[in-house]
C-alpha positions as CSV (number, residue, x, y, z in Angstrom):
1,X,0.0,0.0,0.0
2,X,1.4,3.4,-1.0
3,X,1.8,5.8,1.9
4,X,0.3,9.2,1.7
5,X,2.5,12.3,1.8
6,X,0.5,13.5,4.8
7,X,1.3,10.3,6.8
8,X,5.0,10.6,5.8
9,X,5.1,14.3,7.0
10,X,3.4,13.5,10.3
11,X,5.7,10.6,11.0
12,X,8.7,12.8,10.2
13,X,7.6,15.6,12.4
14,X,7.1,13.2,15.4
15,X,10.4,11.5,14.6
16,X,12.3,14.8,14.7
17,X,10.5,15.8,17.9
18,X,11.5,12.5,19.5
19,X,15.1,12.8,18.3
20,X,15.3,16.3,19.8
21,X,14.0,14.9,23.2
22,X,16.6,12.1,23.1
23,X,19.5,14.3,22.0
24,X,20.9,14.4,25.5
25,X,21.2,10.7,25.8
26,X,21.4,9.3,22.3
27,X,22.3,10.7,18.9
28,X,21.7,8.8,15.6
29,X,24.9,8.3,13.7
30,X,23.5,8.3,10.2
31,X,21.9,11.7,10.0
32,X,21.7,14.7,12.2
33,X,18.4,16.2,13.4
34,X,19.2,19.2,11.2
35,X,19.6,16.8,8.2
36,X,16.2,15.3,8.9
37,X,14.6,18.7,9.3
38,X,16.0,19.8,6.0
39,X,14.6,16.8,4.2
40,X,11.2,17.6,5.7
41,X,11.5,21.3,4.9
42,X,12.3,20.5,1.3
43,X,8.9,19.0,1.0
44,X,6.7,21.4,3.1
45,X,8.7,24.6,2.7
46,X,9.6,27.3,5.2
47,X,8.3,30.9,4.5
48,X,10.1,32.2,7.6
49,X,13.5,31.0,6.5
50,X,16.0,33.5,5.0
51,X,15.8,33.1,2.1
52,X,12.4,31.4,2.2
53,X,12.3,27.8,1.1
54,X,9.5,26.9,-1.4
55,X,8.6,23.3,-0.6
56,X,8.1,20.7,-3.3
57,X,4.5,20.3,-2.3
58,X,3.9,23.9,-3.4
59,X,6.0,23.5,-6.5
60,X,4.0,20.5,-7.5
61,X,0.7,22.2,-6.7
62,X,1.6,25.2,-8.8
63,X,2.6,23.0,-11.8
64,X,-0.7,21.1,-11.4
65,X,-2.7,24.4,-11.6
66,X,-0.9,25.4,-14.7
67,X,-1.7,22.0,-16.3
68,X,-5.3,22.2,-15.3
69,X,-5.6,25.7,-16.7
70,X,-4.1,24.5,-20.0
71,X,-6.5,21.6,-20.1
72,X,-9.4,23.9,-19.3
73,X,-8.5,26.2,-22.2
74,X,-8.1,23.3,-24.6
75,X,-11.4,21.7,-23.6
76,X,-13.2,25.0,-23.9
77,X,-11.9,25.4,-27.4
78,X,-12.7,21.8,-28.3
79,X,-16.2,22.4,-27.0
80,X,-16.6,25.4,-29.4
81,X,-15.1,23.3,-32.2
82,X,-17.6,20.5,-31.6
83,X,-20.5,22.8,-31.4
84,X,-19.5,24.5,-34.7
85,X,-19.1,21.1,-36.3
86,X,-22.6,20.0,-35.2
87,X,-24.0,23.3,-36.4
88,X,-22.2,23.4,-39.7
89,X,-22.7,19.8,-40.7
90,X,-26.4,19.8,-39.7
91,X,-27.2,23.0,-41.5
92,X,-25.2,21.9,-44.6
93,X,-27.3,18.8,-44.9
94,X,-30.4,21.0,-44.9
95,X,-28.9,23.5,-47.4
96,X,-27.7,20.9,-49.8
97,X,-30.6,18.4,-49.4
98,X,-31.6,18.9,-53.0
99,X,-28.1,18.5,-54.4
100,X,-27.4,14.7,-54.5
101,X,-23.7,15.1,-55.3
102,X,-23.0,17.5,-52.4
103,X,-25.2,15.6,-50.0
104,X,-23.3,12.4,-50.8
105,X,-20.1,14.1,-49.6
106,X,-21.8,14.7,-46.2
107,X,-23.5,11.4,-45.8
108,X,-20.6,9.6,-44.1
109,X,-19.8,12.4,-41.6
110,X,-20.8,12.5,-38.0
111,X,-20.7,15.0,-35.1
112,X,-21.3,12.8,-32.1
113,X,-17.8,12.7,-30.5
114,X,-17.2,11.5,-27.0
115,X,-13.5,12.2,-26.7
116,X,-11.0,14.9,-27.7
117,X,-9.5,12.7,-30.5
118,X,-13.0,12.1,-32.0
119,X,-13.8,15.8,-31.8
120,X,-10.7,16.6,-33.8
121,X,-11.2,13.8,-36.3
122,X,-14.9,14.8,-36.9
123,X,-13.9,18.5,-37.3
124,X,-11.2,17.7,-39.8
125,X,-13.6,15.5,-41.8
126,X,-16.2,18.3,-41.8
127,X,-13.7,20.9,-42.7
128,X,-12.6,18.9,-45.8
129,X,-16.1,18.3,-46.9
130,X,-17.0,21.9,-46.4
131,X,-14.1,23.1,-48.5
132,X,-15.4,20.7,-51.3
133,X,-19.1,21.4,-51.3
134,X,-19.1,25.2,-50.9
135,X,-16.1,27.0,-49.2
136,X,-17.8,30.4,-49.4
137,X,-20.9,29.3,-47.6
138,X,-21.2,29.9,-43.8
139,X,-23.9,28.4,-41.5
140,X,-23.6,31.4,-39.3
141,X,-21.7,34.7,-39.6
142,X,-19.0,33.7,-37.1
143,X,-18.8,30.2,-38.3
144,X,-16.9,30.6,-41.6
145,X,-14.6,28.0,-43.1
146,X,-11.5,30.1,-42.4
147,X,-12.5,30.7,-38.8
148,X,-13.2,27.0,-38.4
149,X,-9.8,26.1,-39.8
150,X,-8.1,28.5,-37.4
151,X,-10.0,27.1,-34.4
152,X,-9.3,23.5,-35.4
153,X,-5.6,24.2,-35.9
154,X,-5.5,25.9,-32.5
155,X,-7.1,22.9,-30.9
156,X,-5.0,20.3,-32.7
157,X,-1.7,22.1,-32.3
158,X,-1.2,25.0,-30.0
159,X,-3.6,24.2,-27.2
160,X,-2.9,20.5,-27.3
161,X,0.8,21.1,-27.2
162,X,0.5,23.6,-24.3
163,X,-1.5,21.0,-22.3
164,X,1.0,18.2,-23.1
165,X,3.9,20.4,-22.0
166,X,2.2,21.5,-18.8
167,X,1.3,17.9,-18.0
168,X,4.9,16.7,-18.5
169,X,6.2,19.5,-16.2
170,X,3.5,18.6,-13.6
171,X,4.3,14.9,-13.7
172,X,8.0,15.7,-13.3
173,X,7.3,17.8,-10.2
174,X,4.9,15.2,-8.8
175,X,7.5,12.4,-9.3
176,X,10.1,14.5,-7.6
177,X,7.8,15.0,-4.6
178,X,7.1,11.3,-4.5
179,X,10.8,10.4,-4.4
180,X,11.4,13.0,-1.7
181,X,8.6,11.5,0.3
182,X,10.0,8.0,-0.1
183,X,13.5,9.2,1.0
184,X,12.1,11.0,4.0
185,X,10.1,7.9,5.0
186,X,13.2,5.8,4.7
187,X,15.0,8.2,7.1
188,X,12.1,8.0,9.6
189,X,12.0,4.2,9.4
190,X,15.8,3.8,9.8
191,X,15.9,6.2,12.7
192,X,13.0,4.4,14.4
193,X,14.7,1.0,13.9
194,X,17.8,2.2,15.6
195,X,16.0,4.2,18.3
196,X,13.9,1.2,19.4
197,X,17.0,-1.0,19.6
198,X,18.7,1.7,21.7
199,X,15.7,1.9,23.9
200,X,13.9,-1.4,24.2
201,X,10.4,-2.1,25.4
202,X,10.0,-1.4,29.1
203,X,12.3,1.7,29.1
204,X,10.6,5.1,29.5
205,X,12.1,6.3,26.2
206,X,11.3,3.1,24.4
207,X,7.7,3.1,25.5
208,X,7.3,6.7,24.6
209,X,8.8,6.2,21.1
210,X,6.5,3.3,20.4
211,X,3.4,5.1,21.6
212,X,4.0,8.5,19.9
213,X,5.5,7.7,16.5
214,X,3.0,6.2,13.9
215,X,4.3,3.2,12.0
216,X,1.2,1.9,10.3
217,X,-0.6,3.8,7.6
218,X,-4.4,3.4,7.4
219,X,-6.1,5.4,4.6
220,X,-9.2,7.4,5.8
221,X,-12.4,5.4,5.2
222,X,-14.1,8.2,3.3
223,X,-11.3,9.0,0.8
224,X,-7.9,7.7,-0.2
225,X,-4.7,9.3,1.1
226,X,-3.0,12.0,-0.9
227,X,-1.1,10.1,-3.5
228,X,2.7,10.4,-3.8
229,X,2.5,10.7,-7.6
230,X,0.1,11.4,-10.4
231,X,-1.7,8.4,-12.0
232,X,0.2,6.6,-14.6
233,X,-2.2,7.7,-17.4
234,X,-4.0,10.8,-16.1
235,X,-7.1,11.7,-18.2
236,X,-6.3,14.5,-20.6
C-alpha cells in the first residue's frame, strides 16, 4: 500500500521531535536532526527562512494548476469546435438536401464525438467536406470556413501542445515529490529502527517512542490518502 504524503510528513515531524528529546542521551549516527529537518522542509517549505524555502508540495501544486488551466483552455476550445461542427454539418445537410452530389459528400460524416480525439477527427472531416461542397458558404456569420480552420488548428496544435507540455512538467514535479517523500520515510524508518534498539520495550524512552510515532498507515475510510505521484495515465 502506497503511503500518503500526509502520513510521511506527520511521522517525520514526530520522529524529529523524538530525536530532539533524546538528543541528551542518544544521537543517531547516520543523519543529524538538522539533516532530517532539511529533508522535511524541502517538502513542506519554510516561508520564515531567509531566504524562504519553497517546498516541493507547493511547486507540484503550482505545476498542477498550470496543467489544469491549460487543459481547461483546450477543452473550452474543443467544445466550441464540436458545437460548430454540429452546427455546420447539420445546416449543410439542410442547405444541400436537393443536391445529391454534395449531399453524398456529407453522408458519411458525424458530429457525435465522446473524446478529444474524436472531436478533432470529426472537425477535420467536416472541414474537408465543407471546402469541397461550398467553401464560401457559412452556416452562421461567425462560423466561416476560415474561422473554423483556425479554431481546429489551434485545438489540434497550439492548445494540445500547451497542455501536453504543462502535464509533462507537472508529472515531473509530482514524481520528484514522490521520491522526496520516499526518501524522508526511509530516514524515519531507519531512525525508528535504531532508536527502538537503543531503547527497548520497558524503558521510558522506548515506550514513549512506540506510543507516539506512527508506523502503520491506514487510509481514511471516506477518501484515499493524498497520492505520492500522479496516476500513470491521467485523463487529458
